[in-house]
Structures are given as structure tokens and as C-alpha cells.
N, C-alpha and C positions, 0 to 999 in steps of 0.2 A: 504494499500500500504506499501511497505517496507520504513523504514526511515534510515536504517543503511547501510552506505557504498554502496549505489546503485548509478549507474552513470546516467546522463541525457540521456534519450532514444533517439535512432535514429529514421529516418522517417519510417512511416508504410508501410507494404506490403499489398496487397489486402486481404480482409477477406474471399474471396471465398474459399470453400473447394473442392478439387478434389482428385482423387486417387493418384495423385502425392504428396509426402510429402510436405507440405506448406512452410517448411523451405528452400527447394531447388528450389522454382519456380522462374522464371525470372521475372523482373519488368513488370508490366502491362503498356500498353501505354495509357490506359484510367483510369480515377480515379475510385475507387470502390465506391459503394453506402454507405453512412454513416448511421450508426445507430442513430436514433433521440436523445436518451438519453445518448449517449456516446460522450465525448470529444475526438476528435482526438488526437492520440499519435504518437510519433516518434520512434516506434519500428517496425521491420519487423514482429515480433510476437505480435499481439494485447494483451496488458496486461490485467489481470483481472480487473474488475471494482471494485471500493472501496464499502465499506459496504453501503454508503449512497445510491448507485443505487440499491443494493439489497433490501434496505428498502422501496425505492420508488416504485419498482415494486410490492413488497409484499403488500404494503399499498393499491394499486389500486385493488390487487386481494383479500386480506383477511381482509382489514380494519386495524385499529391502533392496536398496542399492548398497553395494559394498562401501563402506565409509573409508575416507582417507585418514591417514594417520593422525592428522590434526583434529579430526572430528571426535576423537575418543574422549570420554569423560576426564577432565583434568582437575578434579577436585583435590587430588592428592598434593599437587604442588601449586605454589603461588604463581599467578599469571602476571607477566610484566604488562601493566597498562600505561606505561610511559610512551608517549608518541614523539617527543622531542619538539612539540609545538610550543609557541610563546605562552608564557603564563601571565601575560599582562591584560587579559580580557576585561577584568573588572574595572580597571583604571582607564580603559579606552572606549568602552560602550556602556550605555545605560539601557537596560533592557525594558521593554514595554509590554504590551499585551500579547497573549499568545494568539496565533493566527492559524495554527495547524497542529495536528497530533497523529502520530503513527504508532507502530508496534514497538519501535525501539527508541523513540524520542519524540521531541516536539519542537515546533518553530515558533519564534517570537519576533515581533518587530523590535528594533532597537535604533538608538541614535548614537552616532559616533561623537565622542567627547573630544578627541584629538587625532592628530595625524592627518593623512591625506584625505580621509573621508570625513573630517570634522564638520558636524552640523547635518550630515546627511542621514536619511533613514536607510536602514539595511535590514536584511532578514537574517536571523541567527538560528541555525539548526543546533539543538542542544541534545546531545546523546549521553545519558548517564553511563558512567563507567561500570555501575553496578549491573547493568544489562549485558555487559560484555563478559560472559561466563566461559567462553572457549577461545582458543587461539584463532579460530576461524572468525569469530565476531570481531575480535581485535583487527585482524588483517582486512576484514570488510571495510572497517573504518578507514584504515590507512589507504586501502585501494580507492575508495570514494573520493578522498581528498586528492590523491594523485591524479585521478581522472579529471575531477573538477578543475584542478590547477592547469593541466594540460589542454583541456578543451576550451577554457575561457577565452573570450574574445570573439567567438562566432556570434553573429547577430541573432541566432535563434536558439542559443544555449545560455542559461542563466549565468551571469557574471559572478565568478568566484573572486573573493577579496583576500581572505586569509583564514587560517585555522589556529585555534588557541586550545589550551587545556588548563585544568586545575586538578586538585585531588579527586573531585567528584565528576566532572563532565568533560566532554570535548565539545568545542564550539566551532561550527563552520559558519563563517560570515560570507553572505552573498547579497547580490542584488535584491531588493524588495520589489516584487511585481505585484501592483495593487489592482490590476484589472479582473482578478478572479480566474478560476479555472475554466478551461475549455468546457468542462462538463457543466458548469454554471451556464455558459452561453448556450449549450444544446438544450438545457431545461428552459431557459428564458424564451427560446425560439420555439418551444413546443416539439423540439426534436427534428425539425425539418429546415435545412439550409437550401438556398438557391444553389444552382451548380456554380455560378460565379464566385459566391462567397465561400462555399466549400472548397473551391479550388484554391482560393487564397489561403485558407487554413492548411490544407494538405500540402501545398507546395512549401510552406514554412516548416511543417514536420518533416517532409522529405529532405529539405535543406539540412536540417540538424542531423537526421539519422545518416544521411549519405556521408556528411563530414565525420560522424562518429566512427562509421565503418572503415573510412579511408584511414583513420588513425588506429584501427585495430581494436575498437571498443564496440562491443555489443551491449545495448542498453538493458534489454531483458524485462523491462516493465512498461512498454509503451501503451499508454491509455489516456483518455481525456483528463483525468485527474492530474497527470504528470506534465501538463502543458499550461502555462499561465500567460495571460495577457499583461503587458507592462503597465497599462493604465486603463481606465474605463472607456477611453475613446475606441470606437468600433474599428478604427484602422490601426490600432496600436500592435506592436510586434508580439509575437507569439514565442514563448521561450520553453525549451525542455528543461525539466528539473528532476531531481530525485535519482541520482546515480547509485543509490545504495545497493542495488542488485546488479549493477553493470560489472562487466568482466573484460579483461584484456584477451584477445584471441588472435593467435598467429594465423598466417596463410595456410588454409586447408585444415586448420584444427577444428575438431568438434568438441562440443561440450555435452555433458550428461546429466548434470544436477538439475532437478526440476524446480524452477522458480518462475515467478510472473503472476499474472492475474487470470482468473479462469475465463472470463468472457473473451479475452484477447490472446490466449495462449495458442501457439502453432501446433499442428499435429506432430511435427517432429520432436517438439519438446516433451510431449506426452510419451513419445517413443524413446526418449532419452539419447538422442543423437542429433545435434543441431548446431548451427552457426549463426552468422549475422542475419540469415535469411529470416529467421524467426521474428525479428523486428519488423520486417516488411509485411508479414502476415498480420501483425497487430495494426499496422497503418491501414490495411485493407479493411479490417473490422471497423475502425474509426470512420473510414470513408463511407462505408455502408450505412453506418448509424447516422452520420451527418445528413445523408440525402434522403432517408426514408423514416427515421426516427425509431427503428427497431433493430434488434440485434440480428446478425445473419445466422447465428447458432444459438438455439435456446432449448432448455429442458427444465423441469421442476427440481431435478436433483443434479448435483455436480457430475455424478457418474453418468447420468443421461446426457449432460451438456458436453462431456468429454467424447462420448460416443458420436454425437452430432459433429463436434469438431473433426473427429477422424474420418467421418464420411466426407466432409468438406463439400457440401453440396448446397450452397446458399441459394435462395429463391430470388429470381428476378421477374417473377410474374405478378406479384402483388403491387398495388399502388404505392409510390408514384413511378416505380421502375419502367412500365411500358412508355411513359411519357418522356423519360429522361434520354439523353443523347446516346447514340451507339458507341461513341468514343468513350464516354464515361463507363458504361457497362463493361466495355472490353478492358479498361483500366482497372476496374475492381476485380474482375475475373483474374487478370494477370497477377494482382496483388495477393489473391486468395487461391493460388494454385496450390493444390495439396502436395505436389512434388517440389521440394525446395530447389532442386537442380534446374527445374523449368521456371520457377518464380522469377519474376522480374526483380532486379536489384533496386536499391533506392536511387542510385544514380541513373540507372535506365529509366526509372519511372519519371524522372525529371525531363527526359527527352520523349516521353509518350505524347502523341497528338493532343491528348486532352489538356496537357499543362505546358507544353514546351514553349509557347509564346507568351506565357504569363510573365509580368514584369518583375515578380519576386523570385523567379527561378534563379538559383546560383549553381551552375554546373560545376561539378567537382570530379576529380579523378575517381574512377571506380576501382576498388580493390579487385573486383571480378576480372578486370582486364589483365591484371598481372598473373592471376591464376591461369587464365586461358593462354596467355603468352608463354608462360612456363610449360604448360602441356604441349603447345605447338612447337616450341624449340626443341623439345625432347621426342618429337614424333618421328616416325620413320618417313622416307621420301614418299612412299606410297600413301600414307595417311595425310601428309601435307597436301599432296596433289588432290586427294578426295575432298579435304576441307576447302581448298581454293575453288573446286567445282561447285561445292554447296553454297559458297558465299555469293554466287550468282543469283541465288533464289532469295536473298534478303529483302525485307520490305523496305518502304521508303523511311519509315520511322527508325528501323534498325540501322539503316545506312547513315541517318542523321546522327544517331547515338555514336556510332563508330567513328564518323568524321569528327565529332566534337572531342571524343576521347583521344584521338590521334593528335589533335591540335594541343590538347592539354599535356601531351608528353613532351612538348617542347622540341619538335623536329629541327634538325640542323639546316644549314643553308641548302643542302642538296634535296631536302624534303624527306629525309629519312630519320628514323630513330635508332640509337645505338645504346649500348650499356651506359655511356656517359650521359647522354641526354635523358635516359631513364633516372639516373642518379640525380641529376639537376632537377627534374620534375618532382621526385620524391622529396628532396631537400626543401624545395620551395613550398610544398604542402604539408610537410611533417610537423608534428608538434612533439612535446616531451612524451606523449603517450606512444608514440611510434617506437621508442626504445624498448618498450616492454611487449610489443605486439607484433602485428603482421608485417609492418614496414621494415622492421629490423630483419635483415637476412634476405630480403627480396633480391637485392643485387647479386648476392652470392648464388642464388638459385638460378639466375639467368646468366651467370658468368661464363658457363661453358659454351655459349653461343654469342660471340661478340660481333656478329654480322650486322650490317645496316638493314633495317626493315623499312622498305618503301611503303607508302600508303596503300598501293594496289595489293601488296602481299599482307599487310596488316589487316 
């Protein structure tokens, strides 16, 4: 669940799904049936369940996951909860009202008393050290700070300022986004956005996620609660928050731990073998909700919900889908492809005809390109010839994507890309996160083929 600048939830609406968008249904006179494993929430839109519920259902279905060494009970020895952060939080910030609460901490507004931020309002995520009962929990906090520090500066990712600690808490100081959650906007609009406004929202989400993936970071909890508007202005910037479940991932690496939120979880996460593509699935679910006001996958129990997700068969027959553009429906279908190897990447999605001309699109290098280049360079001559033949069947939007990616590789004067141009492109786009993730080592994986690649071959 989101920990950063989310508000206490209002009272729930019924869980029953009908052809009428659920956000616009009137209150029921009788209480809805409760899901046995779900704690009732106070939101008209039932929020996704935390990762512990995902794990509980999967445990009954598949059995336990083999724990890593760090996950074993560590009550026998004292944990080192010293992070090396500054201990001057109390003298530098005056903490105000609480603006959000999650499972492992809470977020407050604060005002900086001194320093570069003096007089400015900020958000402070406060994580009690008493909640850090394993080395994994401690490392999660360290990693969240490293990720925030590395990704800060992107226009669609919350600005990180600094991290502090004292004997009791860790304090993560960030930009205060006062425009509310994307979920609040969904509820205020009755759950239905116009295509144009939905496009503005989705492009900003894709910008943030594509940048994360290029840096080798998978968010793992993409949902409306984890995107905040910077102000109440309808045209204000949208920012990704809450990197508490995020992870560094190397090129071709797969993760197996089950985390995320039930309504937005990808099929491959339930199957315990996934990568950055899982974030794209979650964006597909958000897009579906924005346009029609109901979820693409629904059931009265979480086990039923997971079965629906694994079937991956969202309906495009109910209103308003028949009246929406063909390009939009194709866009959502490609985001919700059950096969992650076929699913469009976040960077590819920014080149899709539905969004490619939007003024907020910020094209970025796609980590998928390096994976494909690596495979191509190590292929036999016969396979290379076959791939070149298949390239003649590419669609217009696929060719647009390839052309844009080639340009981002910084081709030399001859119009080709070499190992050196690839290194320059990586250096230009890399952040500190790249040292721990997929960008580190890419050059060495391509080093065995130092030939120039012209656009026609690329």
C-alpha cells in the first residue's frame, strides 16, 4: 500500500460489478457481502490488497516459497538499525499534520527551518525502527532511499531531498504533492475520463515507468494511489511515489517474490517469474479503469480475482468501450497481453499511435533494445538473415519506435552505432541506480561484437 502522501480512505461502496461503471453507482441500502480475507476499507473504490494477502492466497495454492537466508527469524541477535543518515532532522524540520499512513510508516507535512529548503513545505515519510524486525526490512529502507536518490529529478517522479534518522525513526524528506491521489481524481469524475484527459494521465505514468526501467528499477506497486498531482490545478504534473516495494533488476533478470496490489498484479507475478513487464500490466489496468470506471478483472474473493487475472481476458464489449477509438483499445490490449514477452514495453507504449503525438511524451531509451541487440549480436548468420527478412513485416508504429530508439543511441557521423556510441548513450541517460542494475554490464555483454550497426541492420 502507498505510504507517501495518501489520505485516510472514505467509506466503501459495494463490491458488486454491473454494466454501470462502479464509480457512479448510488449507495446501496443493504451492506455488501464481505470478502473473508479482506479488511473492510473506507473507500468507494475497494483498494488493492497488500502483498501479505497475495502471499497468503498463493501459499494455499502453491505452497511456500523457499526463503532467502536473510528472511530467517533473527530474534537471537541484535539487528544493526544504523543507516548512516544525518541525525539533524529535529533541528531542521518542524513536523505538521499527518497526510497519509501505510503498513510500515506514515507521512506528515513539514516545514524546513533551515538549509536550502528553509521555509518550504515538504513531505516526510516516517518509518519507525521498531517495525524493522528483519535484515530484509532494514535493507528495504536502504534500497528505497537509494532508488529515490537516483531517480530524483525526473518530472514525473517525486523529488527526493534527503534522509535522516534518530534512535526511533528513519525520515525520508520529499516534495509535498498537494493535488491529491490519482485515485481521488477517478472518484471525483465518477470513474470515467475522456480519451484526451486519460491520455494526459497515462503518458505521464509511462514517462515515469519507462525512466525507471531504463535505470534498472522495477516499481512493483503501480496503482492510482501511488501517483499524486503536484497541485489542485487540473493541468498539474503527476508524480510517481512510494518506492518501498521497488527493486533493482539486471538485464534479463527475473524476480520471484510476490509483492504488489491485488487488482493490479500481473499474471507472471502470481506465477513467481517476472521482470519490468509487470509494471506495464499495472498501467494497462489503470488505463482500463480511467476509461470505463470499472476494473478489467474482478471477483468477490482474492483467489477468484487471481484466477481472473491469470485468464487475462478483459471485456471490451461493455459501455463505453464500443464508442472508444480502435487505437485506444489496441493500446490497452497490448498493455494487458498475458505473455510478458509479447507485452509492449513502457518505452514502446510511448510510441503507440494512441499517444505518440501527445505533447507530454518524453521518449527514452528502452532497456528492451539492449536485450534484443544482445540476442541479435550472438545469433548465427542464418538467424540474423531470418530476422532481417521478418523486419520487412513491421508496422508503421513499430518502425516509428525503432527509428526513435536508433536516434537515442547517438549514431556517429556515418549513421551507425558502435560499442562506443552505445556507451555514450548509456552514460548520458544513466543515474546512480544504473550501478546496481541493468545498465551496469551492458557494454561488456555487447563487447564481443564491436562492429558498426547501420540503421537498416538495426
